[in-house]
N, C-alpha and C positions, 0 to 999 in steps of 0.2 A: 710370186710367179703369176703369170696370166697368159691369156691368149689375145692377140692383137691382129688386126688386119695388116698384111705386109704391103710393100710398095706395088705389087702387081695383083692385088685383090684376093690373095689367099689368106688363110689364118695361120699365124706362127706363134710358137711358144716364146714368151719373153720373160726376163728376170731383171728386176731392178735391185741395185745394191747402193746404199748410201753410207757415208762415213763423215764424222766431224772433220772440218778443215778450215783453218784460219778464221775462226769465229763464225763460220757458216757450215755449209754442207758441200760435199763433193759426191758424185755419183757415176755409176756405170750402168748402161742398158745392154744386157746380153740378148742377142738375137741369133737366129740360125746363121746369119752372115758374119757374126763376130761381135766384138765389143765396141760400144760407142760411148765416148766420154761425154758426160752431160755438162752443159754450160748454164750459167746463170741460175743455179739451183737455189730456190728460196722456199723456206717453210715458215708460214706465218699463221698461227692458230691451226685450223684444220685445212688450210690451203697449201698445196705443194705445187710449185711451178718450176719448169726447166725447159731448156732448148736442147735439141739433139740434131746433129747434122748427119744425114744419110744420103748415100748416092742414089740418084734416080735418073734414068736415061743417060748414064755416063757423066753426070755432073752432080756436085753436092747440093743438097737442098736442106734448109733449116725447118724443123718441125717444132712447134711450141706445144708443150704438154701442160695442161691446167687440171690439177687433181684435187679432189676433196676426200679427206680422210674420214673414215667411219669405222671405228673398231679396228678390225684386222684387214680391212679392205681400203683400196683407193680407187675411186671412180674417175677416169680421165676423159677429157675431150682433147683432141689433138687436131691442129691445123697447120698446114705448111705456110711458108712466108708469103706466097702470092694468093692464098685463099682458095686454091683450086682443089685441095684435098682436105677432107674433114672426116673424122671418125671418132668413135667412143670405144673404150674398153675398161675392164676392171682387173686389178691385180689383188692377190691375197697374200697375206704374210705367211711365210713358211719358216718354221724354226729349224 
């Protein structure tokens, strides 16, 4: 669970869920607007990366998440595909 900037500058609660899938990982990002299926999920050492497509101004936009695992937290930097949006946030493991 964590708090992340949303697409219009507010802060929203988010939840990430991951599961093993075909020799890799699959994932879902839960936001106030619904569920987003994660694409290109990769876990390598302490690095977790994935892409998520979200609607912005009526059209889909891809956001790349680059996270670093440390204990029960993941610190993310997020950037959209054209580089016009960049933010950071942290999620914490919830049992």
